[in-house]
C-alpha positions in Angstrom: 0.1 0.0 0.0 1.2 3.5 -1.0 2.2 6.2 1.6 -0.8 8.4 0.4 -3.3 5.6 0.9 -2.0 4.8 4.2 -2.3 8.4 5.4 -5.8 8.8 4.0 -7.1 5.6 5.9 -5.4 6.9 9.1 -7.1 10.2 8.7 -10.4 8.7 8.1 -10.0 6.5 11.1 -9.3 9.6 13.1 -12.4 11.4 11.7 -14.6 8.3 12.4 -13.4 7.6 16.0 -15.7 10.1 17.7 -18.7 8.7 15.9 -17.8 5.1 17.0 -16.9 6.1 20.5 -20.3 7.7 20.9 -22.5 4.6 20.0 -20.4 1.5 19.1 -22.9 0.8 16.3 -21.3 -0.9 13.4 -24.0 -0.1 11.0 -23.8 3.7 11.9 -19.9 3.4 11.4 -20.5 2.1 7.8 -23.0 4.7 7.1 -20.7 7.4 8.3 -18.0 5.9 6.1 -20.2 5.5 3.0 -21.3 9.2 3.7 -17.6 10.3 3.4 -17.0 8.2 0.3 -15.0 5.5 2.1 -15.8 2.3 0.5 -14.5 -1.2 -0.2 -11.1 -2.2 1.1 -10.5 1.3 2.7 -13.7 1.1 4.6 -12.8 -2.3 6.0 -9.3 -1.1 6.8 -10.7 2.0 8.6 -13.0 -0.2 10.4 -10.2 -2.3 11.7 -8.5 0.8 13.2 -11.4 2.5 14.6 -13.0 -0.8 16.3 -9.8 -2.2 17.0 -10.6 -5.6 15.5 -9.2 -8.3 13.2 -9.8 -8.3 9.3 -12.7 -10.9 9.8 -14.7 -8.9 12.1 -14.2 -5.7 10.1 -15.3 -7.5 6.8 -18.4 -8.9 8.7 -19.1 -5.3 9.8 -18.8 -4.0 6.4 -20.8 -6.7 4.5 -23.6 -6.9 7.0 -24.4 -3.2 7.0 -27.6 -2.5 5.3 -25.9 0.4 3.5 -23.3 -1.9 1.9 -26.1 -4.0 0.2 -24.9 -3.2 -3.3 -21.2 -4.2 -2.3 -22.5 -7.5 -0.6 -24.5 -8.4 -3.9 -21.5 -7.6 -6.0 -19.1 -9.6 -3.7 -21.7 -12.7 -3.6 -22.0 -12.5 -7.3 -18.3 -12.5 -7.9 -17.9 -15.5 -5.5 -20.5 -17.4 -7.4 -18.9 -16.8 -10.8 -15.5 -17.9 -9.3 -17.1 -20.9 -7.8 -18.7 -21.9 -11.1 -15.5 -21.3 -13.1 -13.7 -23.8 -10.6 -16.1 -26.4 -11.5 -18.5 -25.8 -8.4 -22.1 -25.6 -8.6 
């Protein structure tokens, strides 16, 4: 990861920390991040820093948030295509 991206993620984590500290709500955190145009891998990485959790937990918070329905649908479809390409049903 390049230096600028690391700095952006760190800055976003600092900005999101007060919102997380106020309510500890994963859905609200994802709403906040989406609202400031923090999406995808960056949102997962910011979630890890803000919440102080591991990758698995951050991904779960990201994909389970209602505001991330489009990302979840895209991910699920991509996984189905990959599975079919590997001979799975």
